[in-house]
Backbone bond lengths (Angstrom), bond angles and torsions (degrees), N, CA, C in turn:
res aa  C-N    CA-C-N  psi(-1)  N-CA   C-N-CA  omega(-1)  CA-C   N-CA-C  phi
1 X - - - 1.511 - - 1.397 113.69 -
2 X 1.426 119.83 -45.34 1.442 127.22 179.22 1.536 108.08 -66.85
3 X 1.273 110.50 -39.77 1.575 115.26 -176.65 1.513 109.68 -63.72
4 X 1.337 117.42 -41.61 1.389 120.23 -179.79 1.631 109.05 -66.26
5 X 1.313 117.76 -42.94 1.439 112.77 174.67 1.489 115.87 -61.97
6 X 1.326 122.21 -36.91 1.395 120.85 171.22 1.380 121.68 -61.47
7 X 1.342 113.46 -35.19 1.521 121.99 173.50 1.481 111.00 -63.09
8 X 1.270 112.62 -48.88 1.474 114.14 -175.77 1.630 110.60 -72.21
9 X 1.253 119.50 -33.95 1.461 123.04 166.36 1.446 116.17 -56.92
10 X 1.292 117.17 -45.68 1.486 120.19 175.66 1.551 114.65 -64.18
11 X 1.363 114.28 -43.55 1.405 114.98 174.06 1.564 114.29 -62.00
12 X 1.243 113.72 -42.19 1.481 112.53 177.48 1.477 115.72 -70.20
13 X 1.335 116.51 -28.22 1.431 115.47 179.02 1.701 104.80 -76.42
14 X 1.136 118.17 -32.84 1.579 120.20 -178.24 1.501 101.83 -67.01
15 X 1.250 122.08 -46.12 1.524 119.03 -176.60 1.503 108.23 -63.72
16 X 1.398 115.91 -48.05 1.508 114.49 -179.86 1.549 110.63 -56.93
17 X 1.271 122.90 -43.98 1.392 126.90 -173.82 1.533 108.46 -66.97
18 X 1.244 116.32 -40.05 1.587 122.49 176.15 1.537 108.68 -66.96
19 X 1.283 122.86 -27.59 1.411 124.70 -167.20 1.586 106.40 -89.92
20 X 1.284 119.42 -24.82 1.430 117.96 -176.85 1.591 107.33 -115.28
21 X 1.300 108.02 108.09 1.526 112.45 178.73 1.394 117.68 -93.65
22 X 1.360 117.72 -11.64 1.459 123.43 172.47 1.426 112.80 -120.43
23 X 1.428 116.11 175.37 1.322 122.95 172.90 1.418 115.99 -66.02
24 X 1.389 117.38 -39.27 1.439 125.28 171.63 1.533 112.31 -61.40
25 X 1.283 120.76 -39.01 1.401 118.90 177.67 1.670 110.39 -73.97
26 X 1.253 116.09 -29.37 1.404 119.88 176.32 1.520 110.36 -66.40
27 X 1.384 118.46 -41.23 1.417 121.12 169.45 1.476 115.52 -54.43
28 X 1.263 116.93 -53.19 1.495 122.25 178.22 1.412 112.77 -56.10
29 X 1.352 124.80 -42.39 1.388 128.15 175.84 1.500 114.83 -58.13
30 X 1.354 111.96 -47.30 1.488 119.67 179.83 1.490 106.16 -63.03
31 X 1.379 118.80 -42.05 1.516 119.31 -175.85 1.565 109.00 -66.68
32 X 1.326 115.47 -38.27 1.345 116.53 -179.66 1.654 115.03 -69.87
33 X 1.343 110.26 -29.86 1.513 109.05 175.04 1.559 112.31 -76.54
34 X 1.368 120.01 -23.46 1.325 124.78 175.36 1.528 111.45 -69.73
35 X 1.400 111.23 -41.27 1.531 114.59 -177.92 1.651 105.58 -72.67
36 X 1.224 121.12 -33.92 1.518 123.32 179.06 1.519 103.70 -65.82
37 X 1.350 118.70 -43.21 1.515 114.36 175.65 1.439 121.31 -56.06
38 X 1.420 110.23 -39.02 1.447 119.58 -173.06 1.583 104.74 -72.18
39 X 1.290 120.48 -38.87 1.482 122.90 173.95 1.432 114.94 -64.26
40 X 1.333 119.05 -30.08 1.337 120.66 -175.93 1.607 109.82 -76.66
41 X 1.355 112.35 -27.81 1.471 117.16 -177.95 1.465 110.81 -84.51
């Protein structure tokens, strides 16, 4: 179970890092994660 969570987290992190090539892009990615978390709650 823990291994599955770690694999999923690593895949998600690699996708996020590949998607944001600039600091501005990183800021947008972090903001979208925050908004998604708020919608989930």
